[in-house]
N, C-alpha and C positions, 0 to 999 in steps of 0.2 A: 586524433581529435582530442583536444584537452577539454575536460568537463569544467563547468562552472564550479566555483568554490562555494559550497553550502555551509551553513552553520548548524549546530545541534538544535537550535530553536526552529530552524526551517525544517529539519528532519522531524522534529516533534509535530510541527504543523502538518507535514505530509502524512504522518501516522493518523492524525485526526481526520484529515481530508480523505484518506484511503478508507477509513472506517465508514465515513458518511457516504462515500461513493457506492457502497454496496447496497443497492436499492432493495434487495430482497432480504437483507439482514439474515436472520435465521428462521425464516418462515417455515414452520413444520408442515404446513398444508401443501407445500411444493412437492413433497415426497409422494403424495397421493395422486398427483396428475400423471397420466400415462406418459412414458418416455421423456417428454420435454421437462416435466416437473422433476423427475428423478435426476436428469442431467443438470438442471438448474440447482437443485438441492446439493448435488455433489460439488458443483462449482462454488456454491456458497460456503460449504465446509472447507474447501481448499483455500478460498479467499480468507476465511477466518484464521486458518492455520498460518497463512502467510503474514497476516496482520500480527498475530501473536508472536511469530518469529521476529518480525521487525521490532516490535515493542521490547522483547527480551534482549535483543542485541543492542537496541538503543540505550536501555538502562544499564546494560553491562558496560557499554562505552562511556556513558555519562559518569559512571562511578569509577572509571578507569583512568589511566594516564592520558596526557595530552596526545601522546603518540597513538594510543588506541583510538582516541576520538578522531584524529586525522585520518587514520586508516579506515575507520568506519565511514567517515564522510566520503572518502574517495570511492569506497565500494558502493555506497548508496547513491552517489551522484547520477549514474546512468539510469537507475530506477526512478529517481525523482524527475529527471529529464523526460523519460518516456511517459510517466504518469501524467505530468502536467501538459505535455504535448498532446497526448490522446484526449485528456479532459477538455482542452481548449478546442480541439476539433469537434468533439461531441456537442459542446455548448454552441459552437458556431452553426452546426447542422440544425439545432433546435429552433433557431431564430428564423 
């Protein structure tokens, strides 16, 4: 299956959307809730690490060659597809 062709601007928007989708952000109070809170806190930490990784690779590609950008876009395409597909399903369920 061939992925859609994305642009660097769309990936930048994905990074913003991904950050905003983290509803718990870095709420420190989560760590004090038994079991569930700790698991949510660990998930928040992991999501923040993933966002930082995406951002660093985005800026690396943005400042790199056109070939680097094309390679980055092709690697990010499945992630964007999955993220927006799952977000669309969640929004549909809330209605």
